[in-house]
PDB file of N, CA, C and O in Angstrom:
ATOM      1  N   MET A   1       0.628  -0.808   0.022  1.00  0.00           N
ATOM      2  CA  MET A   1       0.137  -0.343  -0.084  1.00  0.00           C
ATOM      3  C   MET A   1       1.102   1.396   0.161  1.00  0.00           C
ATOM      4  O   MET A   1       1.938   1.813   0.963  1.00  0.00           O
ATOM      5  N   LYS A   2       0.430   1.912  -0.943  1.00  0.00           N
ATOM      6  CA  LYS A   2       1.307   3.305  -1.193  1.00  0.00           C
ATOM      7  C   LYS A   2       0.288   4.257   0.008  1.00  0.00           C
ATOM      8  O   LYS A   2      -0.934   4.297   0.157  1.00  0.00           O
ATOM      9  N   TYR A   3       1.542   5.035   0.817  1.00  0.00           N
ATOM     10  CA  TYR A   3       0.995   6.166   1.867  1.00  0.00           C
ATOM     11  C   TYR A   3       1.300   7.862   1.109  1.00  0.00           C
ATOM     12  O   TYR A   3       2.324   8.313   0.596  1.00  0.00           O
ATOM     13  N   LYS A   4      -0.167   8.534   1.335  1.00  0.00           N
ATOM     14  CA  LYS A   4       0.376   9.637   0.861  1.00  0.00           C
ATOM     15  C   LYS A   4       1.161  10.328   2.052  1.00  0.00           C
ATOM     16  O   LYS A   4       1.199   9.866   3.193  1.00  0.00           O
ATOM     17  N   LEU A   5       1.606  11.165   1.756  1.00  0.00           N
ATOM     18  CA  LEU A   5       2.752  12.196   3.389  1.00  0.00           C
ATOM     19  C   LEU A   5       1.704  12.286   4.117  1.00  0.00           C
ATOM     20  O   LEU A   5       1.672  11.539   5.094  1.00  0.00           O
ATOM     21  N   GLU A   6       0.364  13.344   3.848  1.00  0.00           N
ATOM     22  CA  GLU A   6      -0.305  12.983   5.092  1.00  0.00           C
ATOM     23  C   GLU A   6      -0.827  12.166   5.943  1.00  0.00           C
ATOM     24  O   GLU A   6      -0.934  12.324   7.159  1.00  0.00           O
ATOM     25  N   GLU A   7      -1.254  11.024   5.111  1.00  0.00           N
ATOM     26  CA  GLU A   7      -0.995   9.692   6.344  1.00  0.00           C
ATOM     27  C   GLU A   7       0.043   9.537   6.653  1.00  0.00           C
ATOM     28  O   GLU A   7       0.136   9.036   7.773  1.00  0.00           O
ATOM     29  N   ILE A   8       1.134   9.782   6.064  1.00  0.00           N
ATOM     30  CA  ILE A   8       2.552   9.632   7.086  1.00  0.00           C
ATOM     31  C   ILE A   8       2.936  10.356   8.087  1.00  0.00           C
ATOM     32  O   ILE A   8       3.835  10.098   8.887  1.00  0.00           O
ATOM     33  N   LYS A   9       2.054  11.534   8.034  1.00  0.00           N
ATOM     34  CA  LYS A   9       2.022  12.659   8.590  1.00  0.00           C
ATOM     35  C   LYS A   9       1.220  12.122  10.284  1.00  0.00           C
ATOM     36  O   LYS A   9       1.797  12.239  11.365  1.00  0.00           O
ATOM     37  N   GLU A  10       0.170  11.695  10.144  1.00  0.00           N
ATOM     38  CA  GLU A  10      -0.683  11.272  10.839  1.00  0.00           C
ATOM     39  C   GLU A  10      -0.612  10.027  11.869  1.00  0.00           C
ATOM     40  O   GLU A  10      -1.045   9.760  12.990  1.00  0.00           O
ATOM     41  N   LYS A  11       0.316   9.302  10.686  1.00  0.00           N
ATOM     42  CA  LYS A  11       1.117   8.403  11.825  1.00  0.00           C
ATOM     43  C   LYS A  11       1.863   8.639  12.674  1.00  0.00           C
ATOM     44  O   LYS A  11       1.683   8.088  13.760  1.00  0.00           O
ATOM     45  N   TYR A  12       2.976   9.542  12.494  1.00  0.00           N
ATOM     46  CA  TYR A  12       3.591  10.106  13.178  1.00  0.00           C
ATOM     47  C   TYR A  12       3.093  10.522  14.430  1.00  0.00           C
ATOM     48  O   TYR A  12       3.575  10.262  15.532  1.00  0.00           O
ATOM     49  N   VAL A  13       1.871  11.336  14.116  1.00  0.00           N
ATOM     50  CA  VAL A  13       1.433  11.984  15.141  1.00  0.00           C
ATOM     51  C   VAL A  13       1.023  10.956  16.156  1.00  0.00           C
ATOM     52  O   VAL A  13       1.331  11.052  17.344  1.00  0.00           O
ATOM     53  N   LYS A  14       0.168   9.756  15.542  1.00  0.00           N
ATOM     54  CA  LYS A  14       0.343   8.571  16.647  1.00  0.00           C
ATOM     55  C   LYS A  14       1.288   7.924  17.484  1.00  0.00           C
ATOM     56  O   LYS A  14       1.362   7.534  18.649  1.00  0.00           O
ATOM     57  N   VAL A  15       2.099   7.959  16.286  1.00  0.00           N
ATOM     58  CA  VAL A  15       3.352   7.134  17.173  1.00  0.00           C
ATOM     59  C   VAL A  15       4.003   7.797  18.175  1.00  0.00           C
ATOM     60  O   VAL A  15       4.439   7.210  19.165  1.00  0.00           O
ATOM     61  N   SER A  16       4.124   9.239  17.957  1.00  0.00           N
ATOM     62  CA  SER A  16       4.796  10.022  19.085  1.00  0.00           C
ATOM     63  C   SER A  16       4.428   9.828  20.150  1.00  0.00           C
ATOM     64  O   SER A  16       5.229   9.780  21.082  1.00  0.00           O
ATOM     65  N   LYS A  17       3.041   9.650  20.332  1.00  0.00           N
ATOM     66  CA  LYS A  17       2.608   9.183  21.819  1.00  0.00           C
ATOM     67  C   LYS A  17       2.703   8.203  22.318  1.00  0.00           C
ATOM     68  O   LYS A  17       2.108   8.108  23.391  1.00  0.00           O
ATOM     69  N   THR A  18       3.472   6.993  21.826  1.00  0.00           N
ATOM     70  CA  THR A  18       3.722   5.609  22.539  1.00  0.00           C
ATOM     71  C   THR A  18       4.866   6.121  23.102  1.00  0.00           C
ATOM     72  O   THR A  18       5.496   7.171  22.970  1.00  0.00           O
ATOM     73  N   LYS A  19       4.976   5.179  23.726  1.00  0.00           N
ATOM     74  CA  LYS A  19       6.207   4.716  24.833  1.00  0.00           C
ATOM     75  C   LYS A  19       7.763   3.940  24.202  1.00  0.00           C
ATOM     76  O   LYS A  19       7.771   2.966  23.449  1.00  0.00           O
ATOM     77  N   GLU A  20       8.869   4.576  24.671  1.00  0.00           N
ATOM     78  CA  GLU A  20       9.750   4.128  24.241  1.00  0.00           C
ATOM     79  C   GLU A  20       9.763   2.389  24.630  1.00  0.00           C
ATOM     80  O   GLU A  20       8.875   2.043  25.410  1.00  0.00           O
ATOM     81  N   PRO A  21      10.681   1.338  24.148  1.00  0.00           N
ATOM     82  CA  PRO A  21      11.288   1.494  22.867  1.00  0.00           C
ATOM     83  C   PRO A  21      10.297   1.569  21.531  1.00  0.00           C
ATOM     84  O   PRO A  21      10.605   2.166  20.500  1.00  0.00           O
ATOM     85  N   ALA A  22       9.283   0.984  21.705  1.00  0.00           N
ATOM     86  CA  ALA A  22       8.355   1.188  20.556  1.00  0.00           C
ATOM     87  C   ALA A  22       8.476   1.891  19.510  1.00  0.00           C
ATOM     88  O   ALA A  22       8.575   1.591  18.321  1.00  0.00           O
ATOM     89  N   ARG A  23       8.452   3.212  20.260  1.00  0.00           N
ATOM     90  CA  ARG A  23       8.321   4.110  19.372  1.00  0.00           C
ATOM     91  C   ARG A  23       9.483   4.435  18.316  1.00  0.00           C
ATOM     92  O   ARG A  23       9.197   4.467  17.119  1.00  0.00           O
ATOM     93  N   THR A  24      10.640   4.649  18.700  1.00  0.00           N
ATOM     94  CA  THR A  24      11.566   4.802  18.177  1.00  0.00           C
ATOM     95  C   THR A  24      11.484   3.511  17.009  1.00  0.00           C
ATOM     96  O   THR A  24      11.978   3.765  15.911  1.00  0.00           O
ATOM     97  N   ARG A  25      11.067   2.574  17.152  1.00  0.00           N
ATOM     98  CA  ARG A  25      10.956   1.375  16.316  1.00  0.00           C
ATOM     99  C   ARG A  25       9.844   1.959  15.192  1.00  0.00           C
ATOM    100  O   ARG A  25      10.033   1.840  13.982  1.00  0.00           O
ATOM    101  N   LYS A  26       9.219   2.302  15.498  1.00  0.00           N
ATOM    102  CA  LYS A  26       7.681   2.640  14.438  1.00  0.00           C
ATOM    103  C   LYS A  26       8.537   3.944  14.014  1.00  0.00           C
ATOM    104  O   LYS A  26       8.336   4.240  12.836  1.00  0.00           O
ATOM    105  N   LEU A  27       9.406   4.760  14.657  1.00  0.00           N
ATOM    106  CA  LEU A  27       9.759   5.765  13.638  1.00  0.00           C
ATOM    107  C   LEU A  27      10.199   5.491  12.522  1.00  0.00           C
ATOM    108  O   LEU A  27       9.869   5.774  11.370  1.00  0.00           O
ATOM    109  N   THR A  28      11.174   4.761  13.099  1.00  0.00           N
ATOM    110  CA  THR A  28      12.291   4.157  11.850  1.00  0.00           C
ATOM    111  C   THR A  28      11.607   3.431  10.681  1.00  0.00           C
ATOM    112  O   THR A  28      11.863   3.498   9.479  1.00  0.00           O
ATOM    113  N   ALA A  29      10.508   2.595  11.449  1.00  0.00           N
ATOM    114  CA  ALA A  29       9.655   1.892   9.885  1.00  0.00           C
ATOM    115  C   ALA A  29       8.848   3.271   9.238  1.00  0.00           C
ATOM    116  O   ALA A  29       8.396   3.021   8.121  1.00  0.00           O
ATOM    117  N   LEU A  30       8.632   4.381   9.613  1.00  0.00           N
ATOM    118  CA  LEU A  30       7.811   5.313   8.796  1.00  0.00           C
ATOM    119  C   LEU A  30       9.198   6.194   7.889  1.00  0.00           C
ATOM    120  O   LEU A  30       9.120   6.758   6.797  1.00  0.00           O
ATOM    121  N   MET A  31      10.309   6.064   8.724  1.00  0.00           N
ATOM    122  CA  MET A  31      11.141   6.639   7.643  1.00  0.00           C
ATOM    123  C   MET A  31      11.414   5.722   6.690  1.00  0.00           C
ATOM    124  O   MET A  31      11.556   6.298   5.611  1.00  0.00           O
ATOM    125  N   GLU A  32      11.589   4.223   6.580  1.00  0.00           N
ATOM    126  CA  GLU A  32      11.549   3.599   5.506  1.00  0.00           C
ATOM    127  C   GLU A  32      10.703   3.579   4.566  1.00  0.00           C
ATOM    128  O   GLU A  32      11.024   3.303   3.410  1.00  0.00           O
ATOM    129  N   ILE A  33       9.060   3.978   5.069  1.00  0.00           N
ATOM    130  CA  ILE A  33       8.241   3.871   4.134  1.00  0.00           C
ATOM    131  C   ILE A  33       8.263   5.161   3.361  1.00  0.00           C
ATOM    132  O   ILE A  33       7.633   5.226   2.305  1.00  0.00           O
ATOM    133  N   LEU A  34       8.915   6.153   3.792  1.00  0.00           N
ATOM    134  CA  LEU A  34       9.634   7.553   3.321  1.00  0.00           C
ATOM    135  C   LEU A  34      10.473   7.040   2.031  1.00  0.00           C
ATOM    136  O   LEU A  34      10.337   7.276   0.830  1.00  0.00           O
ATOM    137  N   GLU A  35      11.144   6.463   2.558  1.00  0.00           N
ATOM    138  CA  GLU A  35      12.963   6.359   1.620  1.00  0.00           C
ATOM    139  C   GLU A  35      12.205   5.467   0.263  1.00  0.00           C
ATOM    140  O   GLU A  35      12.211   6.096  -0.795  1.00  0.00           O
ATOM    141  N   LYS A  36      11.635   4.227   0.227  1.00  0.00           N
ATOM    142  CA  LYS A  36      10.539   3.369  -0.738  1.00  0.00           C
ATOM    143  C   LYS A  36       9.809   4.481  -1.417  1.00  0.00           C
ATOM    144  O   LYS A  36      10.182   5.075  -2.429  1.00  0.00           O
ATOM    145  N   GLN A  37       8.740   4.680  -0.739  1.00  0.00           N
ATOM    146  CA  GLN A  37       7.573   5.510  -1.539  1.00  0.00           C
ATOM    147  C   GLN A  37       7.846   6.700  -2.203  1.00  0.00           C
ATOM    148  O   GLN A  37       7.183   7.116  -3.153  1.00  0.00           O
ATOM    149  N   HIS A  38       9.129   7.435  -1.560  1.00  0.00           N
ATOM    150  CA  HIS A  38       8.701   8.825  -1.744  1.00  0.00           C
ATOM    151  C   HIS A  38      10.449   9.233  -1.951  1.00  0.00           C
ATOM    152  O   HIS A  38      10.952  10.357  -1.936  1.00  0.00           O
ATOM    153  N   GLY A  39      10.868   8.406  -2.069  1.00  0.00           N
ATOM    154  CA  GLY A  39      12.372   8.320  -2.529  1.00  0.00           C
ATOM    155  C   GLY A  39      13.256   9.792  -1.737  1.00  0.00           C
ATOM    156  O   GLY A  39      13.758  10.786  -2.261  1.00  0.00           O
ATOM    157  N   THR A  40      13.147   9.357  -0.253  1.00  0.00           N
ATOM    158  CA  THR A  40      13.892  10.539   0.407  1.00  0.00           C
ATOM    159  C   THR A  40      15.039  10.059   0.893  1.00  0.00           C
ATOM    160  O   THR A  40      15.419  10.421   2.007  1.00  0.00           O
ATOM    161  N   LEU A  41      15.757   9.182   0.142  1.00  0.00           N
ATOM    162  CA  LEU A  41      16.989   9.122   0.340  1.00  0.00           C
ATOM    163  C   LEU A  41      17.954   9.154  -0.443  1.00  0.00           C
ATOM    164  O   LEU A  41      17.987   8.111  -1.096  1.00  0.00           O
ATOM    165  N   GLN A  42      18.828   9.906  -0.721  1.00  0.00           N
ATOM    166  CA  GLN A  42      19.699  10.404  -2.305  1.00  0.00           C
ATOM    167  C   GLN A  42      20.924   9.952  -1.555  1.00  0.00           C
ATOM    168  O   GLN A  42      21.082   9.677  -0.365  1.00  0.00           O
ATOM    169  N   MET A  43      21.767   9.953  -2.605  1.00  0.00           N
ATOM    170  CA  MET A  43      23.422   9.947  -2.204  1.00  0.00           C
ATOM    171  C   MET A  43      23.911  11.477  -2.356  1.00  0.00           C
ATOM    172  O   MET A  43      24.497  12.065  -1.447  1.00  0.00           O
ATOM    173  N   TYR A  44      23.596  12.079  -3.650  1.00  0.00           N
ATOM    174  CA  TYR A  44      23.984  13.221  -3.452  1.00  0.00           C
ATOM    175  C   TYR A  44      22.489  14.542  -3.905  1.00  0.00           C
ATOM    176  O   TYR A  44      22.102  14.991  -4.984  1.00  0.00           O
ATOM    177  N   PRO A  45      22.135  14.717  -2.776  1.00  0.00           N
ATOM    178  CA  PRO A  45      20.794  15.623  -3.256  1.00  0.00           C
ATOM    179  C   PRO A  45      21.079  16.736  -3.445  1.00  0.00           C
ATOM    180  O   PRO A  45      22.217  17.178  -3.288  1.00  0.00           O
ATOM    181  N   THR A  46      20.152  17.358  -3.796  1.00  0.00           N
ATOM    182  CA  THR A  46      20.402  19.035  -4.163  1.00  0.00           C
ATOM    183  C   THR A  46      20.085  19.917  -3.546  1.00  0.00           C
ATOM    184  O   THR A  46      19.605  19.315  -2.586  1.00  0.00           O
ATOM    185  N   LYS A  47      19.933  21.237  -3.263  1.00  0.00           N
ATOM    186  CA  LYS A  47      19.311  21.503  -2.450  1.00  0.00           C
ATOM    187  C   LYS A  47      17.921  21.819  -2.742  1.00  0.00           C
ATOM    188  O   LYS A  47      17.444  22.493  -1.830  1.00  0.00           O
ATOM    189  N   GLU A  48      16.912  21.525  -3.890  1.00  0.00           N
ATOM    190  CA  GLU A  48      16.171  21.563  -4.295  1.00  0.00           C
ATOM    191  C   GLU A  48      15.547  20.378  -3.682  1.00  0.00           C
ATOM    192  O   GLU A  48      14.563  20.706  -3.020  1.00  0.00           O
ATOM    193  N   PHE A  49      15.780  19.129  -3.677  1.00  0.00           N
ATOM    194  CA  PHE A  49      15.631  18.243  -3.035  1.00  0.00           C
ATOM    195  C   PHE A  49      15.311  18.183  -1.456  1.00  0.00           C
ATOM    196  O   PHE A  49      14.282  17.763  -0.926  1.00  0.00           O
ATOM    197  N   MET A  50      16.168  18.578  -1.003  1.00  0.00           N
ATOM    198  CA  MET A  50      16.078  18.958   0.625  1.00  0.00           C
ATOM    199  C   MET A  50      15.181  19.407   1.109  1.00  0.00           C
ATOM    200  O   MET A  50      14.638  19.056   2.156  1.00  0.00           O
ATOM    201  N   GLU A  51      14.799  20.569   0.136  1.00  0.00           N
ATOM    202  CA  GLU A  51      13.701  20.994   0.769  1.00  0.00           C
ATOM    203  C   GLU A  51      12.217  21.105   0.216  1.00  0.00           C
ATOM    204  O   GLU A  51      11.481  22.086   0.112  1.00  0.00           O
ATOM    205  N   THR A  52      11.968  19.342  -0.204  1.00  0.00           N
ATOM    206  CA  THR A  52      10.720  18.845  -0.228  1.00  0.00           C
ATOM    207  C   THR A  52      10.172  18.835   1.024  1.00  0.00           C
ATOM    208  O   THR A  52      10.839  19.017   2.042  1.00  0.00           O
ATOM    209  N   GLU A  53       8.777  18.595   1.004  1.00  0.00           N
ATOM    210  CA  GLU A  53       8.046  18.277   2.191  1.00  0.00           C
ATOM    211  C   GLU A  53       8.335  16.885   2.517  1.00  0.00           C
ATOM    212  O   GLU A  53       8.363  16.777   3.743  1.00  0.00           O
ATOM    213  N   ALA A  54       8.590  15.632   1.856  1.00  0.00           N
ATOM    214  CA  ALA A  54       8.698  14.845   1.982  1.00  0.00           C
ATOM    215  C   ALA A  54      10.206  14.715   2.832  1.00  0.00           C
ATOM    216  O   ALA A  54      10.089  14.089   3.886  1.00  0.00           O
ATOM    217  N   VAL A  55      11.294  15.105   2.595  1.00  0.00           N
ATOM    218  CA  VAL A  55      12.334  15.495   2.982  1.00  0.00           C
ATOM    219  C   VAL A  55      12.385  15.669   4.632  1.00  0.00           C
ATOM    220  O   VAL A  55      12.756  15.009   5.603  1.00  0.00           O
ATOM    221  N   LYS A  56      11.810  16.904   4.368  1.00  0.00           N
ATOM    222  CA  LYS A  56      11.305  17.573   5.756  1.00  0.00           C
ATOM    223  C   LYS A  56      11.134  16.959   6.918  1.00  0.00           C
ATOM    224  O   LYS A  56      11.706  16.985   8.008  1.00  0.00           O
ATOM    225  N   LEU A  57       9.822  16.150   6.252  1.00  0.00           N
ATOM    226  CA  LEU A  57       9.116  14.630   7.207  1.00  0.00           C
ATOM    227  C   LEU A  57      10.267  13.971   7.620  1.00  0.00           C
ATOM    228  O   LEU A  57      10.794  13.833   8.723  1.00  0.00           O
ATOM    229  N   TYR A  58      10.505  13.647   6.658  1.00  0.00           N
ATOM    230  CA  TYR A  58      12.001  12.355   6.860  1.00  0.00           C
ATOM    231  C   TYR A  58      12.567  13.064   8.138  1.00  0.00           C
ATOM    232  O   TYR A  58      12.316  12.588   9.246  1.00  0.00           O
ATOM    233  N   GLN A  59      13.342  14.215   7.998  1.00  0.00           N
ATOM    234  CA  GLN A  59      14.276  14.599   9.083  1.00  0.00           C
ATOM    235  C   GLN A  59      13.501  14.969  10.107  1.00  0.00           C
ATOM    236  O   GLN A  59      14.034  14.744  11.193  1.00  0.00           O
ATOM    237  N   GLU A  60      12.315  15.509  10.168  1.00  0.00           N
ATOM    238  CA  GLU A  60      11.593  15.389  11.552  1.00  0.00           C
ATOM    239  C   GLU A  60      11.454  14.176  12.152  1.00  0.00           C
ATOM    240  O   GLU A  60      11.926  14.131  13.288  1.00  0.00           O
ATOM    241  N   ILE A  61      10.869  13.011  11.672  1.00  0.00           N
ATOM    242  CA  ILE A  61      10.848  11.884  12.155  1.00  0.00           C
ATOM    243  C   ILE A  61      12.166  11.309  12.893  1.00  0.00           C
ATOM    244  O   ILE A  61      12.348  10.842  14.018  1.00  0.00           O
ATOM    245  N   ALA A  62      13.286  11.618  11.411  1.00  0.00           N
ATOM    246  CA  ALA A  62      14.522  11.278  12.087  1.00  0.00           C
ATOM    247  C   ALA A  62      15.052  11.710  13.372  1.00  0.00           C
ATOM    248  O   ALA A  62      15.712  11.067  14.189  1.00  0.00           O
ATOM    249  N   ASN A  63      14.584  13.096  13.409  1.00  0.00           N
ATOM    250  CA  ASN A  63      15.355  14.043  14.971  1.00  0.00           C
ATOM    251  C   ASN A  63      14.547  13.114  16.105  1.00  0.00           C
ATOM    252  O   ASN A  63      15.276  12.533  16.910  1.00  0.00           O
ATOM    253  N   ALA A  64      13.312  12.952  16.216  1.00  0.00           N
ATOM    254  CA  ALA A  64      12.396  12.587  16.880  1.00  0.00           C
ATOM    255  C   ALA A  64      12.740  11.312  17.504  1.00  0.00           C
ATOM    256  O   ALA A  64      12.162  10.961  18.533  1.00  0.00           O
ATOM    257  N   ARG A  65      13.686  10.558  16.925  1.00  0.00           N
ATOM    258  CA  ARG A  65      13.744   9.105  17.687  1.00  0.00           C
ATOM    259  C   ARG A  65      14.746   9.347  18.646  1.00  0.00           C
ATOM    260  O   ARG A  65      15.647  10.186  18.628  1.00  0.00           O
ATOM    261  N   VAL A  66      14.405   8.324  19.655  1.00  0.00           N
ATOM    262  CA  VAL A  66      15.474   8.457  20.921  1.00  0.00           C
ATOM    263  C   VAL A  66      16.327   7.120  21.019  1.00  0.00           C
ATOM    264  O   VAL A  66      15.774   6.038  21.216  1.00  0.00           O
ATOM    265  N   PHE A  67      17.967   7.274  20.841  1.00  0.00           N
ATOM    266  CA  PHE A  67      18.583   6.023  21.034  1.00  0.00           C
ATOM    267  C   PHE A  67      19.379   6.106  22.453  1.00  0.00           C
ATOM    268  O   PHE A  67      19.926   7.118  22.892  1.00  0.00           O
ATOM    269  N   LYS A  68      19.330   4.924  23.030  1.00  0.00           N
ATOM    270  CA  LYS A  68      19.857   4.950  24.302  1.00  0.00           C
ATOM    271  C   LYS A  68      21.481   4.792  24.524  1.00  0.00           C
ATOM    272  O   LYS A  68      22.113   3.741  24.423  1.00  0.00           O
ATOM    273  N   GLU A  69      21.952   5.967  24.819  1.00  0.00           N
ATOM    274  CA  GLU A  69      23.525   5.861  25.454  1.00  0.00           C
ATOM    275  C   GLU A  69      24.144   4.877  25.814  1.00  0.00           C
ATOM    276  O   GLU A  69      23.369   4.395  26.640  1.00  0.00           O
ATOM    277  N   GLU A  70      25.062   4.190  25.774  1.00  0.00           N
ATOM    278  CA  GLU A  70      25.649   3.387  26.535  1.00  0.00           C
ATOM    279  C   GLU A  70      26.822   3.496  26.923  1.00  0.00           C
ATOM    280  O   GLU A  70      27.305   2.649  27.673  1.00  0.00           O
TER     281      GLU A  70
END
């Protein structure tokens, strides 16, 4: 199933309310959806590419993840 950006944003809001460590796993899954379905991962991104709505959402989700420091 292909998700629209609005649907991914809605899922992001819901997932943000869950507890760790499930929250970070679910956020990572949303990032994978953005990578596969919206092409948010590029080796040599242009300035225009970095300003797209999909990439901005990807960055927001990536920054929301929490990793336990050892």
